[in-house]
N, C-alpha and C positions, 0 to 999 in steps of 0.2 A: 635946236641944239642936238646935233648928232654925235654919237659916240665915235671918237677919233680912232680909226683902225690903223694899226701899224702897216707899213708898206709890205704888201704880200707879193712874193715872187710868183709870177704867172706859171713858171715851170713847176713849182711846188704844188700849186693848185691843180694843175693837169695831172701830175703824178698821183696825188691823193684821189682825184676823181677816177683815174684808171684803176687804182688799187681797190677802191670801193666797188667799182664795176666788176672786177675780177672776183672779189669776195661774194658779191651778190649772185653772179653767174654760177659760181661753185656751189653756193647754197641751193640754188634752184636745181642744179644737176644732181646733187646728193639727195635732195628731197624726191626728185623723180625716180631715181634708182631705188630708193627705199620703198616708195609707194608701189612701183612695179614688182619689186621683189616680194613684198608682202602679198600682193595680189596673186602672184605666181605660186606662192606657198599655199594660199587658200585654194586655188584651182587644183593644185597637186593633191591636196588632201581629199578632195571630193571624189 
């Protein structure tokens, strides 16, 4: 007995997947920028 899923539009699934990918890439970019920024601040203080 499987849970009956409503008919899902493939275009909607692709759009959501792309949106999640963009959010994830943006998160990684921001994280890298913040890490390099803090590292640069530490090196500048020394």
